Backbone and ligand atoms as CSV (ligand in chain L), in Angstrom:
chain,resi,resn,atom,element,x,y,z
A,1,MET,N,N,0.735,-1.338,-0.092
A,1,MET,CA,C,-0.166,0.185,0.019
A,1,MET,C,C,0.879,1.372,-0.088
A,2,LYS,N,N,1.904,1.193,0.845
A,2,LYS,CA,C,2.872,2.249,1.023
A,2,LYS,C,C,3.226,2.571,-0.422
A,3,HIS,N,N,3.716,1.607,-0.919
A,3,HIS,CA,C,4.418,1.552,-2.312
A,3,HIS,C,C,3.531,2.339,-3.455
A,4,LEU,N,N,2.136,1.896,-3.226
A,4,LEU,CA,C,1.386,2.441,-4.422
A,4,LEU,C,C,1.129,3.872,-4.062
A,5,ILE,N,N,0.895,4.374,-3.025
A,5,ILE,CA,C,0.976,5.941,-2.647
A,5,ILE,C,C,2.150,6.624,-3.205
A,6,LEU,N,N,3.105,6.031,-2.838
A,6,LEU,CA,C,4.445,6.649,-3.109
A,6,LEU,C,C,4.513,6.871,-4.856
A,7,SER,N,N,4.350,5.655,-5.468
A,7,SER,CA,C,4.357,5.702,-6.885
A,7,SER,C,C,3.352,6.565,-7.660
A,8,THR,N,N,2.215,6.880,-6.680
A,8,THR,CA,C,1.116,7.722,-7.395
A,8,THR,C,C,1.773,9.118,-7.327
A,9,LEU,N,N,2.226,9.333,-6.100
A,9,LEU,CA,C,2.805,10.647,-5.854
A,9,LEU,C,C,3.889,11.094,-6.990
A,10,VAL,N,N,4.850,9.954,-7.407
A,10,VAL,CA,C,5.770,10.221,-8.288
A,10,VAL,C,C,5.120,10.468,-9.579
A,11,VAL,N,N,4.295,9.689,-10.042
A,11,VAL,CA,C,3.613,9.891,-11.180
A,11,VAL,C,C,3.027,11.342,-11.403
A,12,SER,N,N,2.198,11.644,-10.332
A,12,SER,CA,C,1.609,12.805,-10.474
A,12,SER,C,C,2.425,14.110,-10.426
A,13,SER,N,N,3.516,14.057,-9.842
A,13,SER,CA,C,4.543,15.113,-9.994
A,13,SER,C,C,5.172,15.216,-11.130
A,14,LEU,N,N,5.464,14.008,-11.694
A,14,LEU,CA,C,6.072,14.174,-13.192
A,14,LEU,C,C,5.092,14.631,-14.179
A,15,LEU,N,N,3.709,14.439,-13.986
A,15,LEU,CA,C,3.037,14.789,-14.975
A,15,LEU,C,C,2.480,16.232,-14.812
A,16,ALA,N,N,2.993,16.830,-13.614
A,16,ALA,CA,C,2.628,18.153,-13.299
A,16,ALA,C,C,3.244,19.129,-14.620
A,17,ILE,N,N,2.240,20.148,-15.063
A,17,ILE,CA,C,2.680,20.653,-16.207
A,17,ILE,C,C,3.237,22.030,-15.625
A,18,ASP,N,N,4.455,22.222,-16.294
A,18,ASP,CA,C,5.268,23.382,-15.933
A,18,ASP,C,C,4.610,24.714,-16.729
A,19,GLY,N,N,3.922,25.753,-16.099
A,19,GLY,CA,C,3.743,26.858,-16.599
A,19,GLY,C,C,4.401,27.860,-17.537
A,20,GLU,N,N,5.660,27.582,-17.007
A,20,GLU,CA,C,6.695,28.597,-17.806
A,20,GLU,C,C,6.817,27.964,-19.072
A,21,LYS,N,N,6.994,26.430,-19.201
A,21,LYS,CA,C,7.205,25.874,-20.438
A,21,LYS,C,C,6.026,26.062,-21.506
A,22,VAL,N,N,4.845,26.378,-20.796
A,22,VAL,CA,C,3.622,26.390,-21.764
A,22,VAL,C,C,3.728,28.050,-22.126
A,23,TYR,N,N,4.286,28.830,-21.254
A,23,TYR,CA,C,4.424,30.209,-21.665
A,23,TYR,C,C,5.269,30.365,-22.855
A,24,GLU,N,N,6.505,29.527,-22.734
A,24,GLU,CA,C,7.513,29.733,-23.812
A,24,GLU,C,C,6.971,29.094,-25.166
A,25,LYS,N,N,6.139,27.981,-24.958
A,25,LYS,CA,C,5.524,27.387,-26.269
A,25,LYS,C,C,4.235,28.309,-26.709
A,26,ALA,N,N,3.591,28.833,-26.107
A,26,ALA,CA,C,2.284,29.336,-26.632
A,26,ALA,C,C,2.125,30.825,-26.461
A,27,CYS,N,N,2.940,31.578,-25.607
A,27,CYS,CA,C,2.827,33.024,-25.416
A,27,CYS,C,C,3.987,33.924,-26.089
A,28,ALA,N,N,5.135,33.160,-25.491
A,28,ALA,CA,C,6.435,34.057,-25.732
A,28,ALA,C,C,6.621,34.802,-27.067
A,29,SER,N,N,6.106,34.025,-28.162
A,29,SER,CA,C,6.230,34.687,-29.493
A,29,SER,C,C,5.695,36.025,-29.449
A,30,CYS,N,N,4.533,36.406,-28.710
A,30,CYS,CA,C,4.025,37.573,-28.581
A,30,CYS,C,C,4.487,38.481,-27.573
A,31,HIS,N,N,4.309,37.821,-26.223
A,31,HIS,CA,C,4.446,38.653,-24.829
A,31,HIS,C,C,5.658,38.454,-24.487
A,32,VAL,N,N,6.734,39.428,-24.333
A,32,VAL,CA,C,8.098,39.288,-23.838
A,32,VAL,C,C,7.912,39.168,-22.305
A,33,LYS,N,N,9.000,38.145,-21.850
A,33,LYS,CA,C,8.752,37.861,-20.323
A,33,LYS,C,C,9.168,39.125,-19.481
A,34,MET,N,N,10.275,39.456,-19.566
A,34,MET,CA,C,10.879,40.487,-18.608
A,34,MET,C,C,11.501,41.714,-19.430
A,35,ILE,N,N,10.926,42.776,-19.066
A,35,ILE,CA,C,11.550,44.016,-19.687
A,35,ILE,C,C,11.100,45.177,-18.787
A,36,SER,N,N,11.847,46.288,-18.885
A,36,SER,CA,C,11.308,47.582,-18.107
A,36,SER,C,C,10.519,48.241,-18.800
A,37,LYS,N,N,9.855,49.197,-18.108
A,37,LYS,CA,C,8.960,50.143,-18.753
A,37,LYS,C,C,9.611,50.919,-19.862
A,38,LYS,N,N,10.917,51.442,-19.424
A,38,LYS,CA,C,11.757,52.404,-20.407
A,38,LYS,C,C,12.012,51.568,-21.691
A,39,GLU,N,N,12.529,50.299,-21.448
A,39,GLU,CA,C,12.983,49.411,-22.588
A,39,GLU,C,C,11.779,49.215,-23.480
A,40,THR,N,N,10.668,49.018,-22.749
A,40,THR,CA,C,9.250,48.630,-23.619
A,40,THR,C,C,9.083,49.796,-24.511
A,41,LEU,N,N,9.169,50.978,-23.937
A,41,LEU,CA,C,8.830,52.244,-24.824
A,41,LEU,C,C,9.847,52.455,-25.880
A,42,LYS,N,N,11.103,52.008,-25.701
A,42,LYS,CA,C,12.096,52.095,-26.896
A,42,LYS,C,C,11.854,51.239,-27.779
A,43,LYS,N,N,11.333,50.137,-27.360
A,43,LYS,CA,C,11.287,48.839,-28.458
A,43,LYS,C,C,9.908,48.584,-29.080
A,44,LEU,N,N,8.809,49.775,-28.488
A,44,LEU,CA,C,7.626,49.689,-28.874
A,44,LEU,C,C,7.347,49.232,-30.371
A,45,GLY,N,N,7.897,49.614,-31.322
A,45,GLY,CA,C,7.811,49.576,-32.661
A,45,GLY,C,C,8.002,47.863,-32.957
A,46,THR,N,N,8.621,47.005,-32.192
A,46,THR,CA,C,8.985,45.880,-32.641
A,46,THR,C,C,8.177,44.679,-31.799
A,47,LEU,N,N,7.527,45.274,-30.663
A,47,LEU,CA,C,6.650,44.440,-29.882
A,47,LEU,C,C,5.324,44.232,-30.499
A,48,LYS,N,N,4.864,42.797,-30.309
A,48,LYS,CA,C,3.627,42.451,-30.929
A,48,LYS,C,C,2.491,42.438,-29.823
A,49,ALA,N,N,2.639,42.505,-28.844
A,49,ALA,CA,C,1.855,42.550,-27.434
A,49,ALA,C,C,2.429,43.189,-26.332
A,50,PRO,N,N,1.617,43.543,-25.271
A,50,PRO,CA,C,2.168,44.282,-23.981
A,50,PRO,C,C,2.969,43.081,-23.386
A,51,PRO,N,N,4.087,43.478,-22.715
A,51,PRO,CA,C,4.860,42.453,-22.382
A,51,PRO,C,C,4.359,41.737,-20.939
A,52,MET,N,N,4.518,40.467,-20.770
A,52,MET,CA,C,3.606,39.612,-19.787
A,52,MET,C,C,3.764,40.151,-18.478
A,53,ILE,N,N,5.044,40.785,-18.139
A,53,ILE,CA,C,5.010,41.582,-16.866
A,53,ILE,C,C,4.094,42.537,-16.582
A,54,GLU,N,N,3.830,43.277,-17.631
A,54,GLU,CA,C,2.909,44.502,-17.614
A,54,GLU,C,C,1.352,43.894,-17.459
A,55,VAL,N,N,1.028,42.629,-18.303
A,55,VAL,CA,C,-0.174,42.124,-18.348
A,55,VAL,C,C,-0.609,41.739,-16.948
A,56,SER,N,N,0.633,40.893,-16.179
A,56,SER,CA,C,0.336,40.223,-15.065
A,56,SER,C,C,0.007,41.454,-14.018
A,57,ASN,N,N,0.955,42.502,-13.957
A,57,ASN,CA,C,0.861,43.315,-13.036
A,57,ASN,C,C,-0.564,44.360,-13.104
A,58,GLN,N,N,-0.927,44.662,-14.238
A,58,GLN,CA,C,-1.990,45.428,-14.692
A,58,GLN,C,C,-3.273,44.498,-14.167
A,59,LEU,N,N,-3.263,43.270,-14.534
A,59,LEU,CA,C,-4.609,42.579,-14.178
A,59,LEU,C,C,-4.588,42.520,-12.435
A,60,LYS,N,N,-3.443,42.288,-12.005
A,60,LYS,CA,C,-3.609,42.251,-10.330
A,60,LYS,C,C,-4.032,43.545,-9.793
A,61,GLY,N,N,-3.641,44.659,-10.448
A,61,GLY,CA,C,-4.065,45.950,-9.874
A,61,GLY,C,C,-5.602,46.297,-10.162
A,62,ASN,N,N,-6.033,45.657,-11.366
A,62,ASN,CA,C,-7.290,46.212,-11.903
A,62,ASN,C,C,-8.369,45.136,-11.345
A,63,ILE,N,N,-8.136,44.072,-10.999
A,63,ILE,CA,C,-9.115,43.346,-10.639
A,63,ILE,C,C,-9.315,43.308,-9.047
A,64,LYS,N,N,-10.118,43.945,-8.571
A,64,LYS,CA,C,-10.221,44.153,-7.243
A,64,LYS,C,C,-11.586,43.353,-6.664
A,65,ILE,N,N,-11.358,42.850,-5.440
A,65,ILE,CA,C,-12.362,41.951,-4.736
A,65,ILE,C,C,-12.955,42.821,-3.487
A,66,VAL,N,N,-14.254,42.804,-3.546
A,66,VAL,CA,C,-14.578,43.400,-2.244
A,66,VAL,C,C,-14.273,42.295,-0.997
A,67,ASP,N,N,-13.850,42.758,0.073
A,67,ASP,CA,C,-13.463,41.716,0.891
A,67,ASP,C,C,-12.123,41.040,0.634
A,68,ASP,N,N,-11.276,41.904,0.259
A,68,ASP,CA,C,-10.155,41.259,-0.391
A,68,ASP,C,C,-9.247,40.814,0.800
A,69,ILE,N,N,-9.634,39.819,1.590
A,69,ILE,CA,C,-9.043,39.551,2.735
A,69,ILE,C,C,-8.040,38.317,2.615
A,70,ASP,N,N,-8.270,37.674,1.412
A,70,ASP,CA,C,-7.503,36.402,1.109
A,70,ASP,C,C,-6.904,36.606,-0.141
A,71,ASP,N,N,-5.477,36.510,-0.159
A,71,ASP,CA,C,-4.577,36.486,-1.412
A,71,ASP,C,C,-5.113,35.331,-2.333
A,72,MET,N,N,-5.237,34.374,-2.002
A,72,MET,CA,C,-5.763,33.078,-2.678
A,72,MET,C,C,-7.064,33.361,-3.365
A,73,ILE,N,N,-7.943,34.088,-2.951
A,73,ILE,CA,C,-9.078,34.266,-3.706
A,73,ILE,C,C,-8.760,35.353,-4.773
A,74,HIS,N,N,-8.008,36.182,-4.500
A,74,HIS,CA,C,-7.501,37.232,-5.539
A,74,HIS,C,C,-6.993,36.485,-6.671
A,75,ARG,N,N,-6.041,35.505,-6.286
A,75,ARG,CA,C,-5.281,34.855,-7.304
A,75,ARG,C,C,-6.335,34.068,-8.088
A,76,GLY,N,N,-7.186,33.314,-7.494
A,76,GLY,CA,C,-8.224,32.471,-8.250
A,76,GLY,C,C,-8.923,33.548,-9.177
A,77,VAL,N,N,-9.426,34.499,-8.810
A,77,VAL,CA,C,-10.184,35.538,-9.751
A,77,VAL,C,C,-9.301,35.917,-11.013
A,78,VAL,N,N,-8.035,36.359,-10.594
A,78,VAL,CA,C,-7.196,36.820,-11.499
A,78,VAL,C,C,-6.814,35.503,-12.704
A,79,VAL,N,N,-6.484,34.367,-12.129
A,79,VAL,CA,C,-6.268,33.184,-12.886
A,79,VAL,C,C,-7.352,32.949,-13.825
A,80,ALA,N,N,-8.655,32.989,-13.066
A,80,ALA,CA,C,-9.819,32.654,-14.059
A,80,ALA,C,C,-9.928,33.790,-15.169
A,81,PHE,N,N,-9.734,34.935,-15.063
A,81,PHE,CA,C,-9.783,35.986,-16.070
A,81,PHE,C,C,-8.802,35.471,-16.971
A,82,ILE,N,N,-7.479,35.174,-16.778
A,82,ILE,CA,C,-6.904,34.804,-17.689
A,82,ILE,C,C,-7.077,33.959,-18.628
A,83,LYS,N,N,-7.469,32.825,-17.946
A,83,LYS,CA,C,-7.905,31.376,-18.733
A,83,LYS,C,C,-9.140,31.821,-19.599
A,84,ASP,N,N,-9.920,32.722,-19.209
A,84,ASP,CA,C,-11.123,32.997,-20.082
A,84,ASP,C,C,-10.490,33.925,-21.280
A,85,TYR,N,N,-9.603,34.818,-20.814
A,85,TYR,CA,C,-9.236,35.630,-22.047
A,85,TYR,C,C,-8.456,35.082,-23.064
A,86,VAL,N,N,-7.723,34.226,-22.626
A,86,VAL,CA,C,-6.828,33.257,-23.604
A,86,VAL,C,C,-7.900,32.572,-24.687
A,87,ILE,N,N,-8.879,32.234,-24.102
A,87,ILE,CA,C,-9.988,31.419,-25.228
A,87,ILE,C,C,-11.013,32.677,-25.843
A,88,ASN,N,N,-11.247,33.496,-25.040
A,88,ASN,CA,C,-12.233,34.305,-25.568
A,88,ASN,C,C,-11.747,35.819,-25.288
A,89,PRO,N,N,-10.764,36.119,-26.173
A,89,PRO,CA,C,-10.153,37.712,-26.040
A,89,PRO,C,C,-11.426,38.552,-26.748
A,90,ASP,N,N,-11.662,39.614,-26.090
A,90,ASP,CA,C,-12.380,40.635,-27.005
A,90,ASP,C,C,-12.204,42.054,-26.160
A,91,VAL,N,N,-12.402,42.980,-27.072
A,91,VAL,CA,C,-12.236,44.419,-26.623
A,91,VAL,C,C,-12.996,44.584,-25.574
A,92,GLU,N,N,-14.090,44.329,-25.289
A,92,GLU,CA,C,-15.025,44.527,-23.996
A,92,GLU,C,C,-14.356,44.296,-22.806
A,93,SER,N,N,-13.644,43.008,-22.742
A,93,SER,CA,C,-13.050,42.348,-21.426
A,93,SER,C,C,-11.658,42.898,-21.166
A,94,SER,N,N,-10.950,43.230,-22.459
A,94,SER,CA,C,-9.466,43.606,-22.153
A,94,SER,C,C,-9.380,44.752,-21.287
A,95,MET,N,N,-8.345,44.730,-20.525
A,95,MET,CA,C,-8.053,45.786,-19.464
A,95,MET,C,C,-6.650,46.447,-19.856
A,96,CYS,N,N,-6.530,46.181,-21.060
A,96,CYS,CA,C,-5.518,46.859,-21.719
A,96,CYS,C,C,-5.664,48.426,-21.908
A,97,HIS,N,N,-4.813,49.329,-22.031
A,97,HIS,CA,C,-4.918,50.656,-22.191
A,97,HIS,C,C,-5.490,50.686,-23.693
A,98,ALA,N,N,-6.459,51.590,-23.938
A,98,ALA,CA,C,-6.857,51.844,-25.217
A,98,ALA,C,C,-5.913,52.011,-26.395
A,99,MET,N,N,-4.968,52.790,-25.934
A,99,MET,CA,C,-3.693,52.938,-26.949
A,99,MET,C,C,-2.982,51.679,-27.282
A,100,ALA,N,N,-2.740,50.945,-26.306
A,100,ALA,CA,C,-2.250,49.431,-26.560
A,100,ALA,C,C,-3.073,48.548,-27.487
A,101,LEU,N,N,-4.379,48.691,-27.249
A,101,LEU,CA,C,-5.442,47.950,-28.014
A,101,LEU,C,C,-5.320,48.417,-29.418
A,102,GLU,N,N,-5.353,49.733,-29.529
A,102,GLU,CA,C,-5.249,50.297,-30.897
A,102,GLU,C,C,-3.903,49.825,-31.627
A,103,LYS,N,N,-2.888,49.713,-30.898
A,103,LYS,CA,C,-1.556,49.577,-31.567
A,103,LYS,C,C,-1.427,47.997,-31.911
A,104,PHE,N,N,-1.940,47.043,-30.788
A,104,PHE,CA,C,-1.560,45.690,-30.997
A,104,PHE,C,C,-2.797,45.058,-31.600
A,105,GLY,N,N,-4.067,45.572,-31.505
A,105,GLY,CA,C,-5.280,44.809,-31.825
A,105,GLY,C,C,-5.544,43.837,-30.788
A,106,VAL,N,N,-6.604,43.041,-30.722
A,106,VAL,CA,C,-7.195,42.336,-30.009
A,106,VAL,C,C,-6.311,41.138,-30.115
A,107,MET,N,N,-6.139,40.473,-28.918
A,107,MET,CA,C,-5.347,39.102,-28.981
A,107,MET,C,C,-5.995,38.125,-29.753
A,108,PRO,N,N,-5.456,37.230,-30.775
A,108,PRO,CA,C,-6.060,36.029,-31.216
A,108,PRO,C,C,-6.465,35.066,-30.247
A,109,SER,N,N,-7.603,34.514,-30.549
A,109,SER,CA,C,-7.922,33.285,-29.528
A,109,SER,C,C,-7.072,32.161,-29.569
A,110,GLN,N,N,-6.675,31.736,-28.384
A,110,GLN,CA,C,-5.662,30.496,-28.512
A,110,GLN,C,C,-6.445,29.224,-28.176
A,111,LYS,N,N,-7.743,29.386,-28.545
A,111,LYS,CA,C,-8.697,27.926,-28.603
A,111,LYS,C,C,-8.243,26.816,-29.290
A,112,GLY,N,N,-7.931,25.762,-28.807
A,112,GLY,CA,C,-7.701,24.514,-29.294
A,112,GLY,C,C,-6.099,24.425,-29.516
A,113,LYS,N,N,-5.400,25.282,-28.822
A,113,LYS,CA,C,-3.935,25.294,-28.980
A,113,LYS,C,C,-3.351,24.657,-27.710
A,114,LEU,N,N,-4.325,24.749,-26.694
A,114,LEU,CA,C,-3.690,24.356,-25.291
A,114,LEU,C,C,-4.695,23.436,-24.681
A,115,THR,N,N,-4.072,22.301,-23.776
A,115,THR,CA,C,-5.058,21.508,-23.137
A,115,THR,C,C,-5.656,22.306,-21.926
A,116,ASP,N,N,-6.695,21.721,-21.151
A,116,ASP,CA,C,-7.188,22.423,-20.067
A,116,ASP,C,C,-6.053,22.558,-19.021
A,117,GLU,N,N,-5.232,21.626,-19.014
A,117,GLU,CA,C,-4.142,21.555,-18.017
A,117,GLU,C,C,-3.222,22.572,-18.298
A,118,GLU,N,N,-2.980,22.668,-19.596
A,118,GLU,CA,C,-1.655,23.684,-20.038
A,118,GLU,C,C,-2.208,25.159,-19.749
A,119,LEU,N,N,-3.536,25.335,-19.929
A,119,LEU,CA,C,-4.068,26.420,-19.646
A,119,LEU,C,C,-4.084,27.127,-18.362
A,120,ASP,N,N,-4.550,26.085,-17.430
A,120,ASP,CA,C,-4.364,26.215,-15.907
A,120,ASP,C,C,-3.021,26.694,-15.468
A,121,ALA,N,N,-2.123,25.648,-16.101
A,121,ALA,CA,C,-0.559,25.700,-15.604
A,121,ALA,C,C,-0.233,27.248,-16.107
A,122,VAL,N,N,-0.382,27.496,-17.110
A,122,VAL,CA,C,0.139,28.933,-17.692
A,122,VAL,C,C,-0.429,30.129,-16.949
A,123,ALA,N,N,-2.061,30.014,-16.820
A,123,ALA,CA,C,-2.426,31.234,-16.284
A,123,ALA,C,C,-1.965,31.384,-14.631
A,124,LYS,N,N,-1.693,30.283,-14.018
A,124,LYS,CA,C,-1.193,30.294,-12.577
A,124,LYS,C,C,0.276,30.937,-12.629
A,125,TRP,N,N,0.947,30.432,-13.749
A,125,TRP,CA,C,2.249,31.052,-13.802
A,125,TRP,C,C,2.445,32.455,-14.154
A,126,VAL,N,N,1.418,32.955,-14.883
A,126,VAL,CA,C,1.503,34.496,-15.178
A,126,VAL,C,C,1.029,35.289,-13.686
A,127,TYR,N,N,0.389,34.753,-13.054
A,127,TYR,CA,C,0.063,35.381,-11.701
A,127,TYR,C,C,1.379,35.093,-10.866
A,128,ASP,N,N,1.846,33.852,-10.566
A,128,ASP,CA,C,2.931,33.712,-9.523
A,128,ASP,C,C,4.088,33.950,-9.959
A,129,TYR,N,N,4.669,34.008,-11.321
A,129,TYR,CA,C,6.005,34.397,-11.495
A,129,TYR,C,C,6.444,35.845,-11.175
A,130,TYR,N,N,5.261,36.747,-11.571
A,130,TYR,CA,C,5.560,38.402,-11.285
A,130,TYR,C,C,5.445,38.903,-10.009
A,131,ILE,N,N,4.918,37.889,-9.031
A,131,ILE,CA,C,4.667,38.517,-7.533
A,131,ILE,C,C,6.038,39.101,-7.124
A,132,GLY,N,N,5.904,40.252,-6.731
A,132,GLY,CA,C,7.047,41.066,-6.199
A,132,GLY,C,C,7.958,41.710,-7.516
A,133,LYS,N,N,7.628,41.362,-8.725
A,133,LYS,CA,C,8.426,42.141,-9.685
A,133,LYS,C,C,7.695,43.324,-10.121
A,134,LYS,N,N,8.349,44.280,-10.459
A,134,LYS,CA,C,7.812,45.528,-10.746
A,134,LYS,C,C,8.049,45.877,-12.174
A,135,PHE,N,N,7.015,46.286,-12.912
A,135,PHE,CA,C,7.127,46.848,-14.207
A,135,PHE,C,C,7.776,48.214,-14.322
L,1,HEC,C1,C,-0.238,36.246,-31.514
L,1,HEC,C2,C,-0.074,37.080,-30.420
L,1,HEC,C3,C,-0.306,36.401,-29.100
L,1,HEC,C4,C,-0.236,35.318,-28.416
L,1,HEC,C5,C,0.355,33.985,-29.013
L,1,HEC,C6,C,-0.800,35.557,-27.173
L,1,HEC,N1,N,-0.958,36.733,-26.862
L,1,HEC,FE1,FE,-2.085,37.540,-25.144
L,1,HEC,N2,N,-2.216,39.254,-26.148
L,1,HEC,C7,C,-1.997,39.686,-27.426
L,1,HEC,C8,C,-1.969,41.084,-27.622
L,1,HEC,C9,C,-1.915,41.722,-28.831
L,1,HEC,C10,C,-2.761,41.575,-26.387
L,1,HEC,C11,C,-3.294,42.835,-26.301
L,1,HEC,C12,C,-4.774,43.136,-26.557
L,1,HEC,C13,C,-5.749,42.484,-25.941
L,1,HEC,O1,O,-5.891,42.872,-24.701
L,1,HEC,O2,O,-6.614,41.831,-26.348
L,1,HEC,C14,C,-2.846,40.305,-25.530
L,1,HEC,C15,C,-3.404,40.562,-24.343
L,1,HEC,C16,C,-3.334,39.405,-23.255
L,1,HEC,C17,C,-4.223,39.376,-22.282
L,1,HEC,C18,C,-4.924,40.511,-21.594
L,1,HEC,C19,C,-4.459,41.514,-21.085
L,1,HEC,C20,C,-5.538,42.587,-20.410
L,1,HEC,O3,O,-5.044,43.555,-19.701
L,1,HEC,O4,O,-6.791,42.577,-20.504
L,1,HEC,C21,C,-3.808,38.308,-21.473
L,1,HEC,C22,C,-4.098,37.642,-19.853
L,1,HEC,C23,C,-2.917,37.446,-22.302
L,1,HEC,N3,N,-2.979,38.072,-23.487
L,1,HEC,C24,C,-2.364,36.162,-21.935
L,1,HEC,C25,C,-1.898,35.490,-22.983
L,1,HEC,C26,C,-1.239,34.199,-22.611
L,1,HEC,C27,C,-1.535,33.407,-21.153
L,1,HEC,C28,C,-0.786,33.394,-23.727
L,1,HEC,C29,C,-0.358,32.236,-23.989
L,1,HEC,C30,C,-1.159,31.145,-23.709
L,1,HEC,C31,C,-0.954,34.700,-24.890
L,1,HEC,N4,N,-1.570,35.615,-24.243
L,1,HEC,C32,C,-0.695,34.412,-26.209
L,1,HEC,C33,C,-1.020,38.847,-28.293
L,1,HEC,C34,C,-0.824,37.475,-28.039
């Protein structure tokens, strides 16, 4: 029995999807991972989308919850927004600056390109990776 539990643990940790790898595969071609605001302004002409650090920080700031007593609840709501946006992007729900939207256009839907597990892992990575990192 002990053996069985152990091997189940090993298997599930092997199967755990690395959100950063999903980012590299599915998002990095458009969203730069780390860049300063100053560099962003300099390179604006070559960027295809807002840098991921900006996306992450902006969503965390814009999504406010009444009774925001629990960070995990905030994380859950932001992660849910990201998961939904990747599949159903649209002007109405985008929290991007109007100028950025005009420049980049609305993000193309990534529907069918990610498994549910990959989508979940990458959305959590977008939240977690940038905690404490300033844009
Ligand atoms: C083909 C280019 C492209 C790819 C690939 C792409 N994005 Fe985007 N994304 C954009 C653009 C352009 C915007 C800005 C316009 C908008 O908000 O729709 C954007 C906006 C977003 C936003 C919304 C930000 C806001 O403030 O509302 C999120 C969240 C996001 N992307 C996450 C992702 C994730 C996660 C992936 C990978 C799974 C990804 N994107 C892949 C182009 C891309």
